[in-house]
C-alpha positions as CSV (number, residue, x, y, z in Angstrom):
1,M,-17.6,11.1,21.1
2,P,-14.4,11.7,23.0
3,T,-11.2,9.8,22.0
4,L,-9.2,7.9,24.6
5,E,-5.5,7.8,23.9
6,L,-3.7,4.7,25.0
7,N,-0.1,3.5,24.4
8,A,0.7,0.0,23.3
9,E,1.6,-1.1,26.8
10,Q,-1.8,0.0,28.1
11,I,-3.6,-1.7,25.3
12,E,-1.7,-5.0,26.0
13,K,-2.7,-4.8,29.7
14,L,-6.3,-4.3,28.7
15,V,-6.2,-7.2,26.3
16,E,-4.7,-9.5,28.9
17,Q,-7.8,-8.8,31.0
18,L,-10.1,-10.2,28.3
19,K,-11.6,-13.7,28.4
20,P,-9.9,-16.1,26.0
21,E,-12.8,-16.1,23.6
22,E,-12.9,-12.3,23.6
23,R,-9.1,-12.3,22.8
24,L,-9.7,-14.7,19.9
25,R,-12.5,-12.5,18.6
26,L,-10.2,-9.4,18.8
27,L,-7.4,-11.3,17.1
28,M,-9.7,-12.4,14.3
29,K,-10.9,-8.9,13.7
30,L,-7.4,-7.5,13.6
31,A,-6.3,-10.3,11.2
32,A,-9.2,-9.6,8.9
33,S,-8.3,-5.9,8.9
34,A,-4.7,-6.7,8.1
35,R,-5.7,-9.1,5.3
36,L,-7.9,-6.4,3.7
37,R,-5.1,-3.9,3.8
38,M,-2.7,-6.4,2.3
39,E,-5.1,-7.2,-0.5
40,Q,-5.6,-3.5,-1.2
41,H,-1.9,-3.0,-1.3
42,R,-1.4,-6.0,-3.7
43,V,-4.1,-4.7,-6.1
44,T,-2.5,-1.2,-6.1
45,A,1.0,-2.6,-6.6
46,E,-0.1,-4.9,-9.4
47,A,-1.9,-2.1,-11.2
48,R,1.3,0.0,-10.9
49,L,3.4,-2.9,-12.3
50,R,1.0,-3.2,-15.2
51,T,1.5,0.5,-16.0
52,L,5.3,0.3,-15.7
53,T,5.5,-2.7,-18.0
54,A,3.2,-1.2,-20.5
55,E,5.4,2.0,-20.5
56,R,8.3,-0.3,-21.5
57,G,6.3,-2.0,-24.3
58,L,5.7,-5.2,-22.2
59,D,2.6,-7.0,-21.1
60,W,2.6,-8.0,-17.4
61,D,0.1,-10.8,-18.0
62,A,2.3,-12.3,-20.8
63,L,5.5,-12.3,-18.6
64,S,6.5,-15.5,-16.9
65,E,7.0,-15.6,-13.2
66,E,10.8,-15.4,-13.8
67,Q,10.4,-12.5,-16.1
68,R,8.2,-10.7,-13.6
69,I,10.8,-11.2,-10.9
70,E,13.6,-10.0,-13.1
71,F,11.5,-6.9,-14.1
72,V,10.8,-6.0,-10.5
73,D,14.5,-6.7,-9.6
74,D,15.6,-4.3,-12.4
75,L,13.2,-1.6,-11.1
76,L,14.5,-1.9,-7.6
77,H,18.1,-1.7,-8.6
78,K,17.9,1.3,-11.0
């Protein structure tokens, strides 16, 4: 199947031609896709944080929210 290449402006113009219910369906599909990507990123990030805390002799699950924030802050500023 050939691929049609469109820029963002062309896509916007096409979306503007959709009926309101079709726009809503498209928006919901895009939102669901974004939620899935965000959840996958969260799971990956949390796994990495568990590894990093374990490497430092800490247990991510045992840390308080404040300790977690401090740990991440330390990582970002080193």
